[in-house]
C-alpha positions as a Markdown table, in Angstrom:
| # | Residue | x | y | z |
|---|---|---|---|---|
| 1 | Met | 107.2 | 177.9 | 78.3 |
| 2 | Ala | 109.6 | 175.2 | 79.5 |
| 3 | Asp | 108.4 | 171.9 | 81.0 |
| 4 | Trp | 109.5 | 172.8 | 84.5 |
| 5 | Gln | 107.7 | 176.2 | 84.2 |
| 6 | Arg | 104.6 | 174.4 | 83.0 |
| 7 | Leu | 104.7 | 172.0 | 85.8 |
| 8 | Gly | 105.1 | 174.8 | 88.3 |
| 9 | Tyr | 102.1 | 176.6 | 86.8 |
| 10 | Leu | 100.0 | 173.4 | 87.0 |
| 11 | Ala | 101.1 | 172.7 | 90.6 |
| 12 | Gly | 100.0 | 176.2 | 91.5 |
| 13 | Arg | 96.6 | 175.7 | 90.0 |
| 14 | Gly | 96.3 | 172.5 | 91.8 |
| 15 | Trp | 96.6 | 174.3 | 95.1 |
| 16 | Leu | 93.7 | 176.5 | 94.2 |
| 17 | Trp | 91.3 | 173.8 | 93.0 |
| 18 | Met | 90.9 | 170.2 | 93.8 |
| 19 | Thr | 92.8 | 166.9 | 93.7 |
| 20 | Arg | 92.1 | 163.2 | 93.3 |
| 21 | Ala | 92.6 | 162.9 | 97.0 |
| 22 | Gly | 89.0 | 164.1 | 97.3 |
| 23 | Phe | 89.6 | 167.6 | 98.8 |
| 24 | Pro | 87.6 | 170.1 | 96.8 |
| 25 | Ile | 88.3 | 173.9 | 97.0 |
| 26 | Gly | 86.2 | 176.3 | 95.1 |
| 27 | Leu | 82.6 | 177.0 | 94.1 |
| 28 | Pro | 80.2 | 174.3 | 92.7 |
| 29 | Ala | 80.1 | 174.0 | 89.0 |
| 30 | Arg | 77.3 | 175.9 | 87.2 |
| 31 | Gly | 74.5 | 174.0 | 85.6 |
| 32 | Thr | 74.4 | 171.2 | 88.2 |
| 33 | Thr | 71.8 | 170.1 | 90.6 |
| 34 | Ala | 72.0 | 169.6 | 94.4 |
| 35 | Ala | 71.8 | 165.8 | 93.8 |
| 36 | Asp | 74.8 | 166.0 | 91.4 |
| 37 | Arg | 76.8 | 167.9 | 94.0 |
| 38 | Arg | 75.9 | 165.4 | 96.8 |
| 39 | Arg | 76.9 | 162.5 | 94.5 |
| 40 | Arg | 80.3 | 164.0 | 93.8 |
| 41 | Ala | 80.8 | 165.0 | 97.4 |
| 42 | Gly | 80.0 | 161.4 | 98.4 |
| 43 | Gly | 82.6 | 160.1 | 95.9 |
| 44 | Arg | 85.3 | 162.4 | 97.3 |
| 45 | Arg | 84.4 | 161.4 | 100.8 |
| 46 | Glu | 84.9 | 157.7 | 100.0 |
| 47 | Val | 88.2 | 158.5 | 98.3 |
| 48 | Arg | 89.4 | 160.3 | 101.4 |
| 49 | Arg | 88.5 | 157.4 | 103.6 |
| 50 | Arg | 91.3 | 155.3 | 102.1 |
| 51 | Trp | 93.6 | 157.1 | 104.6 |
| 52 | Pro | 93.3 | 157.4 | 108.4 |
| 53 | Trp | 91.9 | 160.9 | 109.3 |
| 54 | Leu | 95.2 | 162.0 | 110.9 |
| 55 | Leu | 97.0 | 161.4 | 107.6 |
| 56 | Arg | 94.5 | 163.2 | 105.4 |
| 57 | Pro | 96.0 | 166.7 | 105.7 |
| 58 | Leu | 99.4 | 165.3 | 104.6 |
| 59 | Val | 97.8 | 163.3 | 101.8 |
| 60 | Trp | 96.0 | 166.5 | 100.7 |
| 61 | Leu | 99.3 | 168.5 | 100.6 |
| 62 | Leu | 101.1 | 165.7 | 98.6 |
| 63 | Met | 98.2 | 165.1 | 96.2 |
| 64 | Phe | 97.8 | 168.7 | 95.0 |
| 65 | Pro | 101.1 | 168.8 | 93.1 |
| 66 | Gly | 100.8 | 165.1 | 92.3 |
| 67 | Trp | 97.4 | 165.6 | 90.6 |
| 68 | Ala | 98.8 | 168.6 | 88.7 |
| 69 | Trp | 101.7 | 166.5 | 87.5 |
| 70 | Gly | 99.4 | 163.6 | 86.6 |
| 71 | Ser | 97.1 | 165.9 | 84.6 |
| 72 | Trp | 100.0 | 167.3 | 82.7 |
| 73 | Arg | 101.5 | 163.9 | 81.8 |
| 74 | Ala | 98.1 | 162.4 | 81.0 |
| 75 | Thr | 97.2 | 165.3 | 78.7 |
| 76 | Arg | 100.5 | 164.9 | 76.9 |
| 77 | Glu | 99.9 | 161.2 | 76.4 |
| 78 | Leu | 96.4 | 161.8 | 75.2 |
| 79 | Leu | 97.5 | 164.4 | 72.6 |
| 80 | Glu | 100.2 | 162.1 | 71.3 |
| 81 | Gly | 97.6 | 159.5 | 70.4 |
| 82 | Asn | 95.1 | 162.2 | 69.2 |
| 83 | Pro | 97.1 | 165.1 | 67.7 |
| 84 | Asp | 93.9 | 166.8 | 66.3 |
| 85 | Leu | 92.8 | 167.5 | 69.9 |
| 86 | Ala | 95.7 | 170.0 | 70.4 |
| 87 | Arg | 94.4 | 172.0 | 67.4 |
| 88 | Thr | 90.7 | 171.7 | 68.4 |
| 89 | His | 90.9 | 172.4 | 72.1 |
| 90 | Gly | 94.5 | 173.2 | 73.1 |
| 91 | Ala | 96.5 | 171.3 | 75.7 |
| 92 | Gly | 96.3 | 174.2 | 78.2 |
| 93 | Val | 92.5 | 174.1 | 78.1 |
| 94 | Ile | 92.4 | 170.4 | 78.7 |
| 95 | Arg | 94.8 | 170.5 | 81.6 |
| 96 | Ala | 93.1 | 173.4 | 83.2 |
| 97 | Thr | 89.7 | 171.8 | 82.9 |
| 98 | Ala | 91.1 | 168.6 | 84.4 |
| 99 | Leu | 92.4 | 170.5 | 87.4 |
| 100 | Arg | 89.2 | 172.5 | 87.8 |
| 101 | Thr | 86.8 | 169.6 | 87.6 |
| 102 | Gly | 88.8 | 166.7 | 89.1 |
| 103 | Phe | 88.2 | 164.6 | 86.0 |
| 104 | Ala | 91.0 | 162.8 | 84.1 |
| 105 | Pro | 92.1 | 164.6 | 80.8 |
| 106 | Arg | 90.6 | 161.7 | 78.8 |
| 107 | Glu | 87.3 | 162.2 | 80.5 |
| 108 | Val | 87.5 | 166.0 | 80.0 |
| 109 | Val | 87.7 | 165.5 | 76.3 |
| 110 | Glu | 85.3 | 162.6 | 75.9 |
| 111 | Tyr | 82.6 | 164.3 | 78.0 |
| 112 | Gly | 83.1 | 167.8 | 76.4 |
| 113 | Leu | 83.8 | 169.5 | 79.7 |
| 114 | Met | 85.9 | 172.3 | 78.2 |
| 115 | Thr | 82.9 | 174.4 | 77.3 |
| 116 | Ser | 81.7 | 177.0 | 79.8 |
| 117 | Lys | 78.1 | 175.6 | 79.9 |
| 118 | Ala | 79.2 | 172.0 | 80.5 |
| 119 | Pro | 77.8 | 170.6 | 83.8 |
| 120 | Pro | 80.7 | 168.4 | 85.0 |
| 121 | Asn | 78.9 | 167.2 | 88.1 |
| 122 | Ala | 76.3 | 165.5 | 86.0 |
| 123 | Trp | 78.9 | 163.0 | 84.8 |
| 124 | Phe | 80.2 | 160.2 | 86.9 |
| 125 | Cys | 83.9 | 160.7 | 87.7 |
| 126 | Glu | 85.7 | 157.4 | 87.3 |
| 127 | His | 88.0 | 157.4 | 90.3 |
| 128 | Glu | 85.2 | 158.8 | 92.6 |
| 129 | Met | 82.8 | 156.1 | 91.5 |
| 130 | Phe | 85.5 | 153.5 | 92.2 |
| 131 | Gly | 85.7 | 154.9 | 95.7 |
| 132 | Ile | 82.0 | 154.5 | 96.3 |
| 133 | Trp | 81.7 | 151.0 | 95.0 |
| 134 | Glu | 84.9 | 149.9 | 96.8 |
| 135 | Arg | 83.2 | 151.0 | 100.1 |
| 136 | Leu | 79.9 | 149.3 | 99.3 |
| 137 | Thr | 81.4 | 146.0 | 97.9 |
| 138 | Pro | 82.2 | 143.4 | 100.5 |
| 139 | Pro | 85.8 | 141.9 | 100.2 |
| 140 | Lys | 84.2 | 138.4 | 99.8 |
| 141 | Ala | 82.3 | 139.6 | 96.7 |
| 142 | Arg | 85.6 | 141.0 | 95.2 |
| 143 | Trp | 87.2 | 137.6 | 95.8 |
| 144 | Phe | 84.2 | 135.8 | 94.4 |
| 145 | Val | 84.3 | 137.7 | 91.0 |
| 146 | Ala | 88.0 | 137.3 | 90.8 |
| 147 | Asn | 87.7 | 133.5 | 91.1 |
| 148 | Lys | 86.6 | 132.3 | 87.7 |
| 149 | Leu | 86.0 | 128.7 | 88.9 |
| 150 | Ala | 83.7 | 129.9 | 91.7 |
| 151 | Phe | 81.9 | 132.0 | 89.2 |
| 152 | Ala | 81.4 | 129.0 | 86.8 |
| 153 | Gln | 80.1 | 126.9 | 89.6 |
| 154 | Phe | 77.7 | 129.8 | 90.6 |
| 155 | Cys | 76.4 | 129.8 | 87.0 |
| 156 | Ala | 75.9 | 126.1 | 87.0 |
| 157 | Asp | 74.1 | 126.1 | 90.3 |
| 158 | Asn | 71.7 | 128.7 | 89.0 |
| 159 | Asn | 71.2 | 127.4 | 85.5 |
| 160 | Leu | 72.8 | 130.4 | 83.9 |
| 161 | Pro | 74.4 | 130.0 | 80.4 |
| 162 | His | 78.2 | 129.5 | 80.9 |
| 163 | Ala | 81.1 | 127.6 | 79.5 |
| 164 | Arg | 81.6 | 124.2 | 81.2 |
| 165 | Thr | 84.9 | 123.4 | 82.9 |
| 166 | Leu | 86.8 | 120.5 | 81.2 |
| 167 | Ala | 89.9 | 120.3 | 83.4 |
| 168 | Ile | 91.6 | 121.9 | 86.4 |
| 169 | Trp | 95.3 | 121.9 | 87.2 |
| 170 | Asn | 96.6 | 123.0 | 90.6 |
| 171 | Lys | 100.4 | 123.6 | 90.9 |
| 172 | Gly | 101.2 | 121.2 | 88.1 |
| 173 | Thr | 98.8 | 118.4 | 88.9 |
| 174 | Gly | 95.2 | 117.5 | 88.0 |
| 175 | Asp | 92.8 | 114.8 | 87.1 |
| 176 | Val | 92.6 | 115.4 | 83.3 |
| 177 | Asn | 91.2 | 113.3 | 80.5 |
| 178 | Pro | 91.9 | 115.0 | 77.1 |
| 179 | Ala | 90.3 | 112.1 | 75.3 |
| 180 | Val | 86.9 | 113.8 | 75.9 |
| 181 | Trp | 87.9 | 117.1 | 74.4 |
| 182 | His | 86.2 | 117.4 | 71.0 |
| 183 | Glu | 86.5 | 121.2 | 70.3 |
| 184 | Gly | 88.9 | 124.0 | 70.6 |
| 185 | Ile | 90.3 | 124.7 | 74.1 |
| 186 | Ala | 90.7 | 127.9 | 76.1 |
| 187 | Leu | 93.3 | 127.7 | 78.9 |
| 188 | Lys | 92.7 | 130.3 | 81.7 |
| 189 | Pro | 94.2 | 131.1 | 85.1 |
| 190 | Met | 91.7 | 131.0 | 87.9 |
| 191 | Glu | 92.6 | 134.5 | 89.0 |
| 192 | Ala | 93.8 | 137.0 | 86.4 |
| 193 | Asn | 92.5 | 140.0 | 84.5 |
| 194 | Asn | 92.9 | 141.7 | 81.1 |
| 195 | Ala | 93.4 | 138.2 | 79.5 |
| 196 | Arg | 96.7 | 137.6 | 81.2 |
| 197 | Gly | 97.6 | 133.9 | 81.0 |
| 198 | Phe | 94.8 | 133.2 | 78.5 |
| 199 | Glu | 95.5 | 130.9 | 75.6 |
| 200 | Ala | 93.2 | 130.0 | 72.8 |
| 201 | Trp | 93.9 | 126.6 | 71.0 |
| 202 | Thr | 91.9 | 125.7 | 67.9 |
| 203 | Arg | 91.1 | 122.1 | 67.0 |
| 204 | Glu | 92.4 | 120.7 | 63.7 |
| 205 | Gly | 92.0 | 117.0 | 63.3 |
| 206 | Asp | 93.6 | 115.3 | 66.3 |
| 207 | Thr | 95.8 | 118.3 | 67.2 |
| 208 | Tyr | 95.5 | 121.8 | 68.6 |
| 209 | Leu | 96.9 | 124.9 | 67.0 |
| 210 | Arg | 98.0 | 128.3 | 68.4 |
| 211 | Gly | 100.1 | 130.4 | 66.1 |
| 212 | Asp | 102.9 | 128.3 | 64.9 |
| 213 | Asp | 102.6 | 125.8 | 67.7 |
| 214 | Arg | 100.9 | 122.4 | 67.2 |
| 215 | Leu | 100.2 | 120.1 | 70.2 |
| 216 | Ser | 98.5 | 116.7 | 70.7 |
| 217 | Pro | 95.7 | 116.5 | 73.3 |
| 218 | Asp | 98.1 | 115.0 | 75.8 |
| 219 | Ala | 100.7 | 117.6 | 75.2 |
| 220 | Leu | 98.1 | 120.4 | 75.6 |
| 221 | Ala | 97.1 | 118.8 | 78.9 |
| 222 | Ala | 100.8 | 118.8 | 79.9 |
| 223 | Arg | 101.0 | 122.5 | 79.0 |
| 224 | Gly | 98.0 | 123.3 | 81.2 |
| 225 | Ala | 99.8 | 121.6 | 84.1 |
| 226 | Met | 103.0 | 123.5 | 83.4 |
| 227 | Leu | 101.2 | 126.9 | 83.3 |
| 228 | Ser | 99.6 | 126.1 | 86.6 |
| 229 | Arg | 103.0 | 126.1 | 88.2 |
| 230 | Asp | 103.2 | 129.8 | 87.4 |
| 231 | Trp | 99.6 | 130.8 | 87.8 |
| 232 | Gly | 98.6 | 128.6 | 90.7 |
| 233 | Val | 95.4 | 127.2 | 89.2 |
| 234 | Met | 94.6 | 126.8 | 85.5 |
| 235 | Phe | 91.5 | 125.4 | 84.0 |
| 236 | Ala | 90.2 | 124.5 | 80.5 |
| 237 | Gln | 87.0 | 125.4 | 78.9 |
| 238 | Pro | 85.6 | 124.9 | 75.3 |
| 239 | Leu | 86.9 | 127.7 | 73.0 |
| 240 | Leu | 83.9 | 129.7 | 71.9 |
| 241 | Glu | 83.2 | 130.6 | 68.3 |
| 242 | Leu | 81.7 | 133.9 | 67.4 |
| 243 | His | 78.1 | 133.8 | 66.2 |
| 244 | Pro | 78.0 | 134.0 | 62.3 |
| 245 | Ile | 75.8 | 137.1 | 62.3 |
| 246 | Leu | 78.5 | 139.0 | 64.2 |
| 247 | Ala | 81.4 | 137.4 | 62.3 |
| 248 | Ala | 79.8 | 138.7 | 59.1 |
| 249 | Arg | 80.2 | 142.2 | 60.4 |
| 250 | Gly | 84.0 | 142.0 | 60.2 |
| 251 | Leu | 84.6 | 141.1 | 63.8 |
| 252 | Asp | 87.4 | 138.8 | 64.8 |
| 253 | Gly | 88.4 | 137.0 | 68.0 |
| 254 | Met | 85.7 | 137.0 | 70.7 |
| 255 | Pro | 84.1 | 140.4 | 71.3 |
| 256 | Val | 81.9 | 140.6 | 74.4 |
| 257 | Ala | 79.0 | 142.7 | 75.6 |
| 258 | Arg | 79.2 | 144.1 | 79.1 |
| 259 | Leu | 75.7 | 144.2 | 80.7 |
| 260 | Ile | 75.6 | 146.5 | 83.7 |
| 261 | Thr | 73.0 | 145.6 | 86.4 |
| 262 | Gly | 72.2 | 147.5 | 89.5 |
| 263 | Gln | 70.6 | 146.3 | 92.7 |
| 264 | Trp | 68.8 | 148.8 | 95.0 |
| 265 | Pro | 69.0 | 148.5 | 98.8 |
| 266 | Asn | 65.5 | 146.9 | 98.8 |
| 267 | Gly | 66.7 | 144.1 | 96.5 |
| 268 | Arg | 65.3 | 145.4 | 93.2 |
| 269 | Val | 67.5 | 144.6 | 90.2 |
| 270 | Gln | 67.5 | 146.5 | 87.0 |
| 271 | Leu | 69.6 | 146.3 | 83.8 |
| 272 | Leu | 71.1 | 149.8 | 83.6 |
| 273 | Asp | 73.2 | 149.9 | 80.5 |
| 274 | Ala | 75.3 | 147.8 | 78.1 |
| 275 | Tyr | 78.1 | 148.1 | 75.5 |
| 276 | Tyr | 79.8 | 145.9 | 73.0 |
| 277 | Ser | 83.6 | 145.6 | 73.1 |
| 278 | Ala | 85.8 | 144.2 | 70.3 |
| 279 | Pro | 89.4 | 142.9 | 70.6 |
| 280 | Leu | 92.4 | 144.9 | 69.4 |
| 281 | Pro | 93.8 | 143.7 | 66.0 |
| 282 | Gly | 95.6 | 140.5 | 66.6 |
| 283 | Lys | 94.1 | 139.8 | 70.0 |
| 284 | Val | 91.6 | 137.1 | 70.9 |
| 285 | Ala | 89.9 | 138.6 | 73.9 |
| 286 | Ser | 88.3 | 142.0 | 74.0 |
| 287 | Asn | 89.8 | 142.8 | 77.5 |
| 288 | Ala | 93.4 | 142.3 | 76.2 |
| 289 | Gly | 93.9 | 146.1 | 75.9 |
| 290 | Tyr | 91.5 | 148.8 | 74.9 |
| 291 | Gly | 89.6 | 148.0 | 71.7 |
| 292 | Pro | 86.7 | 149.8 | 70.1 |
| 293 | Lys | 83.4 | 149.9 | 72.0 |
| 294 | Trp | 79.8 | 150.6 | 71.0 |
| 295 | Pro | 76.7 | 151.3 | 73.1 |
| 296 | Val | 73.9 | 148.7 | 73.0 |
| 297 | Asp | 70.2 | 149.4 | 73.2 |
| 298 | Ile | 69.2 | 147.5 | 76.3 |
| 299 | Met | 65.6 | 147.0 | 75.1 |
| 300 | Glu | 66.3 | 145.5 | 71.7 |
| 301 | Gly | 70.0 | 144.4 | 72.1 |
| 302 | Arg | 70.9 | 146.4 | 69.0 |
| 303 | Ile | 74.4 | 147.8 | 68.7 |
| 304 | Glu | 74.4 | 151.6 | 68.2 |
| 305 | Gln | 76.9 | 154.0 | 66.7 |
| 306 | Ser | 79.5 | 155.2 | 69.2 |
| 307 | Gln | 79.5 | 159.0 | 69.7 |
| 308 | Ser | 82.9 | 159.1 | 71.4 |
| 309 | Pro | 85.2 | 161.8 | 69.9 |
| 310 | Leu | 88.2 | 159.6 | 70.7 |
| 311 | Leu | 87.4 | 156.7 | 68.3 |
| 312 | Pro | 88.6 | 156.6 | 64.7 |
| 313 | His | 85.1 | 155.9 | 63.3 |
| 314 | Asp | 86.3 | 155.4 | 59.8 |
| 315 | Leu | 88.5 | 152.5 | 60.8 |
| 316 | Leu | 86.0 | 150.6 | 62.9 |
| 317 | Pro | 84.2 | 147.4 | 61.8 |
| 318 | Asp | 80.7 | 147.8 | 60.4 |
| 319 | Val | 79.0 | 146.8 | 63.7 |
| 320 | Pro | 76.3 | 149.4 | 64.4 |
| 321 | Gly | 72.8 | 148.2 | 63.5 |
| 322 | Ala | 73.6 | 144.5 | 64.3 |
| 323 | Ala | 71.3 | 142.8 | 66.7 |
| 324 | Leu | 73.0 | 140.7 | 69.3 |
| 325 | Pro | 71.5 | 137.1 | 68.8 |
| 326 | Gly | 69.9 | 135.9 | 72.0 |
| 327 | Trp | 69.9 | 139.3 | 73.7 |
| 328 | Gly | 66.8 | 138.5 | 75.7 |
| 329 | Val | 68.4 | 135.4 | 77.2 |
| 330 | Ala | 71.6 | 137.4 | 78.1 |
| 331 | Ala | 69.7 | 140.3 | 79.7 |
| 332 | Glu | 67.5 | 137.9 | 81.8 |
| 333 | Ala | 70.6 | 135.9 | 82.8 |
| 334 | Ala | 72.5 | 139.0 | 84.0 |
| 335 | Ser | 69.5 | 140.3 | 85.9 |
| 336 | Phe | 68.7 | 137.0 | 87.5 |
| 337 | Gly | 72.4 | 136.4 | 88.3 |
| 338 | His | 72.6 | 139.7 | 90.2 |
| 339 | Ala | 69.4 | 138.8 | 92.1 |
| 340 | Met | 70.9 | 135.4 | 93.1 |
| 341 | Phe | 74.4 | 136.8 | 93.7 |
| 342 | Pro | 75.8 | 135.4 | 97.1 |
| 343 | His | 76.8 | 138.9 | 98.3 |
| 344 | Ala | 75.1 | 142.3 | 98.3 |
| 345 | Val | 76.7 | 144.3 | 95.5 |
| 346 | Pro | 75.2 | 147.5 | 94.2 |
| 347 | Val | 76.5 | 147.2 | 90.6 |
| 348 | Leu | 77.9 | 144.4 | 88.5 |
| 349 | Gly | 79.2 | 144.3 | 85.0 |
| 350 | Trp | 78.5 | 140.9 | 83.2 |
| 351 | Asp | 80.8 | 140.0 | 80.3 |
| 352 | Val | 78.7 | 138.0 | 77.8 |
| 353 | Ala | 80.0 | 136.3 | 74.6 |
| 354 | Phe | 77.5 | 135.8 | 71.8 |
| 355 | Ala | 78.7 | 132.5 | 70.5 |
| 356 | Thr | 77.4 | 130.1 | 67.9 |
| 357 | Asn | 75.2 | 128.2 | 70.4 |
| 358 | Gly | 73.9 | 131.3 | 72.2 |
| 359 | Pro | 74.9 | 133.8 | 74.9 |
| 360 | Val | 77.5 | 132.7 | 77.4 |
| 361 | Leu | 78.3 | 134.4 | 80.7 |
| 362 | Leu | 82.1 | 134.6 | 81.0 |
| 363 | Glu | 82.6 | 136.6 | 84.2 |
| 364 | Thr | 81.2 | 139.5 | 86.2 |
| 365 | Asn | 83.0 | 142.5 | 87.6 |
| 366 | Thr | 82.6 | 145.0 | 90.5 |
| 367 | Gly | 83.6 | 148.6 | 90.6 |
| 368 | Ile | 81.8 | 149.7 | 87.4 |
| 369 | Ser | 82.5 | 153.4 | 86.7 |
| 370 | Phe | 80.1 | 153.9 | 83.7 |
| 371 | Ala | 82.9 | 155.6 | 81.8 |
| 372 | Val | 82.3 | 153.6 | 78.6 |
| 373 | Pro | 78.5 | 154.1 | 78.4 |
| 374 | Gln | 78.9 | 157.8 | 79.1 |
| 375 | Gly | 81.6 | 158.2 | 76.5 |
| 376 | Thr | 80.0 | 156.2 | 73.7 |
| 377 | Arg | 76.5 | 157.6 | 74.3 |
| 378 | Gln | 77.7 | 161.2 | 75.1 |
| 379 | Gln | 75.1 | 161.2 | 77.9 |
| 380 | Pro | 75.9 | 161.8 | 81.6 |
| 381 | Ala | 75.1 | 158.9 | 83.9 |
| 382 | Gly | 73.8 | 161.5 | 86.4 |
| 383 | Arg | 70.7 | 161.9 | 84.2 |
| 384 | Gln | 70.1 | 158.1 | 83.9 |
| 385 | Ala | 68.8 | 155.4 | 86.2 |
| 386 | Ala | 72.3 | 154.8 | 87.5 |
| 387 | Ala | 72.1 | 158.1 | 89.4 |
| 388 | Glu | 69.1 | 156.9 | 91.3 |
| 389 | Leu | 71.0 | 153.8 | 92.2 |
| 390 | Val | 74.0 | 155.7 | 93.5 |
| 391 | Asp | 71.8 | 158.1 | 95.5 |
| 392 | Ala | 69.9 | 155.2 | 97.1 |
| 393 | Trp | 73.2 | 153.6 | 98.3 |
| 394 | Leu | 74.8 | 156.9 | 99.4 |
| 395 | Gln | 72.0 | 157.3 | 101.9 |
| 396 | Arg | 73.2 | 154.1 | 103.5 |
| 397 | Leu | 76.8 | 155.4 | 104.0 |
């Protein structure tokens, strides 16, 4: 079948089922509960609310073939990186399941939704969860978590473990004294994600090294000022060193654990899940791309084996079984931080580095989809405490 014929076929199926615009057509999936269906219906409703109601029919018409095209393209990219999937499941089955369930092809494979007995509504659909959290998260909260300096000040005010700020540059100027720098330096933009603009400089004698570059403290301060002309505001923090227990497991750079906390409408805060994320080869930060991830036992802080079918398990570092040093401190800090957070946010993802001197809160994030915990544990979030959290907040909408 030619590509254009395949696209026409997928577009036709899209008309019969559902789209990412949030307009479902068809019968509820078998094996799911009424709560599961209400949860997914709530997610689709919040996705639809992105557009004025008069435009929704037009969006519906446009998104049907668009979702079909997106599923076809995403499936092809997924199979290019995982050729064994084509032999195991077949591209057509993956694409059809994506169209039928409304999940992305990667989610379809990772959650095993191709089987006839799979209950797709028990799993959290990533884009639908983003719709729910976007509606429930105040704009001020999204700004707050994007502002790394505001987050560092919040941690300092609440005695939470964090990296202290050594210098700040704003549009090329700043009151900086590099003579007090005695360790490696991390240069960061105030507002950026996925490690964009991040630079790690290690200390060697009286100079700083990064790749083939060597700078004096004054020259490094000048570089921070220069970078701030592009990024607006740059700041410097001590460069963290990975705890020896974790470094002995073959990890490099600075892996982080993401601790997911939830806050119920009545104010109760609970640690819901956690996973450990390592940088890609040659990267310093774990969020600079999509490196390997492992689930973490939230009671003991022990890294567990990932069950995801999309990870090359034979090529991963020997991490499962390691206990994260200072886990109790990290879990308590994340929960207390959520309780003291200046804005009401249902769910937060706290990125924690387990450094030589103990756990350090790096940042927090809104809009947590639970995709990684679901994939690495092979357990639907709709059967965990996170489902109770979503249900409680959906009653408020």
